[in-house]
Each structure stands twice: as structure tokens, then as C-alpha cells.
C-alpha positions in Angstrom: 35.3 21.8 83.4 36.4 18.1 82.3 40.0 17.1 80.2 37.7 16.1 77.2 36.2 19.4 77.0 38.8 21.0 76.8 40.2 19.0 74.1 40.9 21.5 71.0 39.4 20.1 67.5 41.2 18.0 65.6 43.4 16.7 69.0 42.7 12.7 69.7 42.4 12.5 73.4 44.1 9.6 72.9 47.1 9.8 70.5 50.4 11.5 72.6 51.8 14.2 71.2 55.7 15.0 71.5 55.0 18.5 72.0 52.4 18.5 75.6 54.7 15.4 76.9 57.2 18.0 76.2 55.3 20.5 77.6 54.7 18.0 80.8 58.4 17.3 81.3 59.3 21.0 81.4 56.5 21.4 84.0 54.1 23.5 81.9 50.0 23.0 82.2 49.5 22.1 78.8 49.3 18.2 78.5 46.9 15.8 78.7 46.3 12.6 80.7 47.9 10.0 77.5 51.3 12.8 77.3 51.2 12.4 81.1 51.1 8.9 80.9 54.4 8.7 78.5 56.0 11.0 80.9 55.4 9.3 83.6 55.9 5.7 82.3 59.5 7.6 80.9 60.3 8.8 84.3 59.8 5.8 86.3 63.1 4.1 85.0 64.8 7.7 84.5 63.9 10.7 86.8 66.1 12.3 85.8 64.4 13.1 82.4 62.7 16.7 83.7 66.6 17.5 84.0 67.5 16.6 80.1 64.1 18.6 79.6 65.1 21.9 81.1 69.1 21.2 79.7 68.0 21.2 76.1 65.7 24.0 76.9 68.7 25.7 78.1 70.7 24.6 74.6 68.0 25.8 72.7 68.0 29.6 74.9 72.4 29.7 75.2 72.4 28.8 71.0 69.8 31.6 70.0 71.6 34.5 72.2 75.3 33.2 70.6 73.5 33.7 66.7 71.9 36.9 67.6 75.1 38.4 69.7 77.1 36.8 65.9 74.8 39.1 64.1 72.2 36.4 62.9 68.7 38.6 62.7 66.5 35.6 61.9 65.5 32.3 62.9 63.0 29.6 61.5 61.9 27.2 64.7 61.0 24.0 63.1 58.9 21.6 65.5 58.3 24.5 67.9 56.5 22.6 71.0 53.7 24.8 72.9 55.5 28.3 73.5 57.6 27.9 76.9 59.5 31.5 78.3 62.0 32.6 77.1 60.8 31.6 74.0 62.8 32.3 71.0 61.9 35.5 69.8 62.2 36.8 73.5 66.1 35.3 73.5 67.0 36.8 69.8 65.2 40.3 70.6 66.8 40.8 73.9 70.1 41.1 71.7 68.4 43.6 68.9 64.6 43.8 68.7 65.3 43.8 64.9 65.5 40.0 65.4 62.6 38.2 62.9 61.0 34.1 63.9 58.7 32.1 62.3 57.7 29.1 64.1 56.3 25.4 62.6 54.6 23.3 63.9 52.4 20.8 62.7 50.1 20.4 66.5 46.9 22.4 66.2 47.6 23.2 69.9 50.3 24.9 69.7 49.3 26.8 66.7 46.5 27.7 68.8 48.6 29.0 71.7 51.1 30.8 69.3 48.6 32.3 67.7 47.1 33.6 71.2 50.2 34.7 72.2 51.6 36.3 69.1 48.7 38.2 67.6 50.9 41.9 68.4 53.9 40.6 67.7 55.7 42.7 64.9 58.1 40.5 62.8 56.8 37.4 64.3 55.0 34.7 62.4 53.5 31.1 63.3 52.6 28.6 61.0 50.8 25.2 60.7 53.7 22.8 58.4 55.1 19.6 59.0 58.9 19.7 58.8 59.1 17.0 56.6 57.7 18.7 54.0 60.2 21.2 53.8 59.5 22.3 50.6 55.6 23.2 51.7 57.7 25.6 54.6 60.1 27.0 52.4 57.7 28.5 50.1 55.0 29.7 52.7 54.2 33.7 52.5 54.9 34.0 56.5 58.6 32.5 55.7 59.4 34.4 52.7 57.9 37.6 54.4 60.0 37.4 57.1 62.8 35.9 56.4 65.9 36.6 53.6 67.8 33.4 52.4 70.1 35.7 51.3 71.1 36.7 54.6 72.5 34.7 57.5 69.3 32.5 59.3 69.3 30.6 62.3 68.2 27.4 61.4 66.7 25.8 65.0 65.9 22.0 64.8 65.7 21.4 68.5 64.8 17.6 70.1 62.4 16.9 66.5 64.7 14.9 64.0 64.2 12.2 66.3 60.3 12.0 65.3 61.0 11.9 61.9 61.7 8.1 60.7 64.5 6.8 58.6 62.5 6.6 55.7 61.7 9.8 56.0 65.0 11.2 55.3 65.7 13.3 58.5 69.1 14.2 56.5 67.5 15.3 53.3 65.3 17.5 55.4 68.1 19.4 56.7 69.7 19.1 53.3 66.7 20.8 52.0 67.3 24.0 54.6 71.1 24.1 54.3 70.9 24.5 50.5 68.7 27.8 51.1 70.8 29.3 53.8 73.6 32.2 53.2 76.5 31.7 53.9 77.0 32.7 58.3 73.9 30.9 58.4 73.4 28.2 61.8 71.8 24.8 62.3 70.9 24.7 65.9 70.3 20.6 66.4 69.7 19.1 69.3 68.4 14.3 69.2 67.9 11.7 71.6 70.5 9.2 71.1 71.4 5.4 70.7 73.5 5.9 74.0 70.7 6.3 76.0 69.7 3.8 78.6 68.6 0.7 76.9 65.3 0.4 80.2 64.8 4.0 79.0 64.8 3.3 75.5 62.9 0.7 75.4 59.7 2.3 78.3 60.0 5.5 75.5 59.5 3.5 72.9 56.5 0.9 74.1 54.1 4.4 75.5 54.5 6.0 72.3 54.7 3.0 69.2 52.6 4.4 66.4 51.7 7.6 67.9 53.1 10.8 66.3 55.4 11.0 70.0 57.3 7.9 68.2 61.2 8.3 68.8 63.9 7.2 66.5 66.9 6.5 68.4 70.3 8.0 66.6 74.3 6.9 67.7 76.4 10.1 67.9 78.2 9.3 64.4 74.4 9.6 62.7 73.4 12.7 64.2 76.4 14.0 63.7 76.0 13.7 59.7 73.0 15.6 59.6 75.4 18.5 59.9 77.3 18.4 57.0 78.4 21.7 55.3 78.4 23.2 58.8 81.3 23.9 60.9 80.7 22.6 64.4 81.7 25.5 66.7 82.2 25.1 70.7 82.3 21.6 72.1 80.7 19.8 68.8 77.9 17.5 69.4 77.4 16.7 72.7 75.1 15.9 75.6 72.7 19.0 76.3 73.4 19.9 79.9 77.9 20.3 79.0 77.3 22.3 75.4 78.4 25.8 76.3 80.5 28.7 75.1 82.2 29.8 78.1 81.8 29.8 81.9 79.2 32.1 82.1 76.7 29.8 80.9 77.2 27.2 83.6 74.4 29.0 85.8 71.7 28.0 83.0 72.5 24.2 83.2 70.6 22.4 85.4 73.0 19.8 87.7 72.9 16.4 86.8 74.2 14.0 89.5 75.4 11.8 86.7 75.1 10.5 82.8 71.6 10.5 82.4 69.5 7.5 81.3 67.9 9.5 78.3 70.5 11.3 76.7 69.9 14.3 74.5 73.1 15.7 72.5 73.0 19.1 71.0 75.1 21.4 68.6 75.5 24.2 66.8 77.2 24.5 63.2 77.9 27.3 60.9 77.6 27.5 57.2 81.3 28.8 56.0 80.2 28.7 52.1 
């Protein structure tokens, strides 16, 4: 079967997808030639990017585990990406089977995989929606059916907001969710940084220009501002391979020989009031 025959309906095989590029970097199999071309162009100047992708994934895993261990029983995963194990519901339910999860992504390939994998998972739902339209997500019946905003919720925006342009108001998107979140809720967020290597930024920008995979690089202070209203826990906003809450996390963190060429910072904030 040719690659063209494997393209789901509604997918343009000539336009890269951030979800499929990320899947390729993580060693998955759900990507097209256009996605591999983007990733390979970046890997040529930033060969440690696969390790950064793994570190970002493990940041998500550690954060979700911490939230579940601290009593959070419901999660909204924005811009989920192609399902990768361990998934959010697997990590959370290893702590408490009562955890509920809604996955959100606008990519039809992500929705196709999620529908298959989650068909028999009660308390877990997947919706096809754009994080740029938080008002639509917050009233979706799958969200309102599973998420009680009077109780703490974990909102996950991992490696997602850098695909939101400045004029699309990324801070406003976070604020819309914050307004609905009860005290004791958490924001988990990671973002590609302006402090990345200039060659890595240039290659990724050129390879993804005018596509849904085009990233906006933001500086530390700007990304930190997304946590307005939240109290950062642990080490604060730091490179994802450095984010840990105790030494027991060390074994799960991919080893990097030095500062990564493509820098991704992550943080976890708690809503206190």
C-alpha cells in the first residue's frame, strides 16, 4: 500500500502536522513523508531533538502523576497529539482508577486513533476541537459530561501554545480555562523557547512556514506570564529535562550531554484562589 493510500480523508499529505512530526520524533509510526522531512531538517542541526521530545513527554508523565497523587481526578489534555503510551489516562489511573480524562485535538488523524483506542474506556473521551476556541471546548457535551469545574482539574497544554500565533492570543486562551478552574486546579504547560539555538529555530521556521506546524518561539518571561494567577511548584519554569520534584524522577529523564539546541521549557502551576 502506498503512503498516499494511507492518508485519511481530509488530510493534505503535502502539509506537515505538528502531531505527526512529534510522533516521528518519539519513534512512532503515524507520520507522512512531509512530516519526516520537517523533523529530519531539524535533526540535521539539532540532533538531540529526539531526546528533547522524549524529555517533554516524560515531563507530562511526571506532572500528571504528581497531580493525581495530590487528589486531582479529572484532566483536560489540550492538543493531545497522536496517542503515545503511557497516555494521560494510563498514568492518572495508575494512581486512581476514578480519574477522568478528555483529550482535545483538531487533527483528524489524532481523532481517528483516539476513537479506536478509547472506544472501550469509560470515563475517557476524545473530541476534535481547536484549543484556539476555548469557549467551544468548555461547552462541548463530552467535556461537560466528564469534567466538574467545581472540583480541581488538571489542564494540560504541553508543547501546544507555540503553535498559537501572537494575534491568536495564547494568554487569553489560558485565561479562559483559568476562569473556569476551581482552587486546587493545576496548569501543566511546556513551550519551545526563544533561547533555542538560532540555527535550530531558523530550520524549524523555514520547514514549517505557513503550515499548522509553524512554531512561535517565545522568551522565558513571556511563557512565564501564561502562569499568571497560578503558583508555580517545584523548580518553576525550566527546561523539561530539568523539571523534577525529587531524585526519584531522575531515572525517567533522558540524558542530554549539554544544553539542547531546541529548548523546550515546562512548568506546573497550582491555582490557589
